[in-house]
N, C-alpha and C positions, 0 to 999 in steps of 0.2 A: 518195363515197369520200372526201372531204376530213375530214367526221365519225368515219369509220376511222382515218383518219391519224392525229388528236388521238388518241382513246384509246390507239392504240399508243403513243404518245409518253408519254399518263401512265400507261400501265402499267411503262414499267420503274422510274420513281421508288416503285413501290408502289399496291398498291390496297383502297380500305374495299371492303367485302360487299357495299354496294349500285352503286359502281362498278365493280365486277366484273361484277355481273347486266349494267348498263345497255351496258355495252363489247362483253360475248359476244352479247346481242341486235346491236345494230348493226354487229360484227362478220361474225354471219350472214346479218343482211340485205344488209348493203354487198356481202361476198364473193359474195353469191349475184348480185346483180345484176350484179358484173364480168363472174362466170363468165357470166350472157345475155348482156350486153352486147357481150363479147369473141368471143363464140362460142365457150364453152368448153363450154356446157349449153344446151341447148335450154329453152325456157321451163318447161313438165314436169317436165323434170329437174333445174332449181333449185327450182321449185316443194316437190318431194319432197325433195330433200337439204335442206335449210332446213325442212322440218318435221321429217324425222327426228332433226336435230341437234339441234331448238329438243327435243326429249322427249327426246334420249340427256343432255343437259346440264339441263334442268331450266328451262329460261331459256323466259319469256314471250314470243313474238314475235306475236303476236295484234295487236300497236298497229302493227307494221310489217309485218306479212306481205299486207297490203293493194297497198303498194310494186311488188310483185313485177308486177302485172297492170298497171303501168304504163308501155307502151310507151316508152323514152326511151333503148334500147341505141344507136340511131346519136346521138343527142343527146347521152347522156353522155361518149361518148369527144371529141365535138365541145369540150362544157363544160369537160374537163378539159385539154384541149390548148389551148384557146386564152383560158383565164383568166390575167389578169394583179394579179390580189388575191394580194400580198404572203404573207395570212394563209392561203392555200390554197399555197402553193406547199411541196413535200416536198423532204427532206435527200435527201442522195448513200442514205443506203440501201433508201430508200423508192422510188428513183427505179429504183433496180437491179432492187427486187423488181417493181416494173412491166413490166419489161423480159422477165420470165421467162415461159415458157408458162402459161395458164389451169389453177388447178386444178381437179383432177376431185373429186368427191363422197367420195369413201377419202382424199383427200390431204386435203377441208376438215374432214373428222369427226376427223382425228387432230391436228390444227392446235388444234383446241376441246378434243380428250383434255389434250393434254398440256399446254394454258393453265389446266385445273381443279385438274390434278396439281400445281402448280406455286402455284396459290392455297390451296390443301389444306395443302400443306405451310409456308406462309406462314404460317397460319391456326391451326397446331397450337400448344396452348402447351409451353411450354418445361421438360425434364424435372427436376423437383424430388429434390434428394440426401437419399437416404437419411439420417437421424440416428441414429449408433450406439447401440444399445439398452444401458440402465444397466440394472443388477443390481436386481432387484426388492429391497423392503426385506424381504418374508418369507424370501427366500434368504438374504440375511446375518442376521438375526434364529436362523433354521435353523442356521446355521457357527455362531455365538457361543453359542447352546448346546447344542450336539456338544461343544464346543470345553470349554465351561466344565463338561459333566458329565465328560470325558473326564479334563482336569485334576484335579477332584474323587476322579474315581478312581484314577488315580496316588498322590494322597496318602491314601486309603483302603489300596493296597496296601502305601505303606512303612510305614502305621501296621501292619498286622496282620504284615509281616516283623522290626519293631522288637519286635515280642510272641512272634516266635518263638526271639529267642535267649535260651539261657542264660548271663545273664551271671556269673560268681560277684564277688564282692567283691574277691576276690584269685587270680590263675591260679597253680595249683602244679601238682606234676609227676603229683596224681590227678584234677584236677577238669581237667586241663589238654584232654585228649581230648574229655570232654564237654563241653568251649565249644568248641571248635574243630569239631565235628559240629553243633551246631545252628547255628554261623554258616552250613555249606554250609547245610546244611537251608534256613535263611530265605532265604539268596542266590537259591538253584535257587527256591526258591516266586516271589518275588517278580519274575523276571526271566520265568518262564513265566506268569505272570500278564498282566504286561505287554503279555506281547508276542501273547496271545488279547485283547486289549482291540479292539473297535472303533472303525475310523477313518473312520467314514463320518459326510462333513459335518465333519470336525476341522480346523481350522488348520492346517496343513501341518508351520508350523514349531514346532507343540505336538506333533505326532507326530516329527518329530525330534528334541526333547528327550526323549520318551519313549522313543525308540531309544536313543540315550544313557544312559539310567538302566539300560534293562534288557541293555544291555551291559555298562555297572557292575558291575553285580552277578552277570553269568553271569564276570565277571574275578574278582570277589570268589570265586565258589565252586572257580574254579580253584585259585585260591592257597590257599583251605582243605583243596581236597584234597591240594596241596603239601603245607602244614603238618601233616597227618598219617602221612603219609608220613615227614619229618623227627623227629616223636615220637617213632612204633613201631618205625620199621625200620631208618633209618639210622643208623649209629655217629657217635662223637662226632666223628671225622675228617671225615666228611661232612658232615654240619651245621656245622661249623666252616668247613669249605671252599669249595671255587665254589660246588656246588648252593647252602647255605648262605644264603651270601652275595647270587645269585641272587634266592632268595626274599623278603631282606629289602628286594631292590630294588623287585622288583615290589609288594608291601607300602607304601613308600614309594607308590611312582608311584599309585599307586589310593589314598592318601589324597588324593594332590595330584588326581586327577582327581575327586573328590567334591567338593572345595571349590572346583573348576572349574563342575560342574554347577550348586552351587547359587547363584553368581554368574550365570549363565546365566539359571536359574530365575528370578531377581527381576528382572532386566531383564527377561525375559519376558512375568511375569507382569504388569508395568506396562505394557509394550504393547499386551495383549491385553483389562485393563483399558479403558485409551483407546478402543480399537477397534471394541468389542463394547457399549461403555458397560457392563458387568458387574462383577462385584466378584471378582474372582480371588484366592484367599487365600494366602498364602506355601506351598511346596512343605515337604514334610516335612523 
C-alpha cells in the first residue's frame, strides 16, 4: 500500500508514459491486495479482477501478479497499522480514503479507465492554428492579364468611336445636322460596346472606370438628340430660351466630366501598372 500511495502522490504532478504504466501496474496489484486483505474480494475474485483490468488497460502485471498468492491478508493490516516509519505515513486525504468501504471489481475498473483517459488527454498534442491562405500567384497573374485586356479594349473602342465622327472643318447650318448625327451614332456605338465587354477576373476599379466612360457616352448621345431637335424643330425663341440654355449647360457639364474621367484614368493606369507589374497604356 505504501508503494501505491507514493505513486498516487506522483500522479498529481504529471507522469511520463513509463511512470504511468508502472503506476497502473502497482495500482492494480496493490488495490487487489487491499480488497483481498480487507475482505472486499475473495482470492479467486481478486485474481480474476486484476487479470481483467490488466487486459483492458494494456498493462503487463506478470511481474506483480504472483504477489496475490502470498497469504499476507492479516499481516498486511497489522503492518500498515503498526508502522512508525515517517516515510510510510499517509496524508489526510489518503487516510480518509482508507476508511471508505472496499472497492468492488466494477469500481476498480472505472478508476483505471478514468486515469487512463486523463493520461491520454495530457499526452495529446496542442491544436495547431491554421494559417490564412494567400492568393496564389497564378490567380493574380490571371487577374492582371484580364484587366490589361479590358483596358486595351476600352482604348480600341474609343479609337473606333473617334473614327465614326464626321467632324467638318467648320460647322455651318448646312452641315450641322450631319455632324450632330455622326456624334450621336459614335456615342451610342461606344456605350454599347463597352457595356458588352466581359469583366471576368477584371480588377473592380477598372470595371468601375469602364462604367463611367460608358455612362459618359450615353449622356453624349442624349445631348446629341437634344441638339438635333433644337436645330431642326425648335423655333428661335426656344433655342434662345430655357430649353436652349439647358442644352448649353448639359454640354458644359459633359466636357467637365470628360476631364474628370481623364484624370481618373491617368491615376488608375499608374496604379494598375504597379499592382500587376504590367504596362498599362494611356487611355485615349
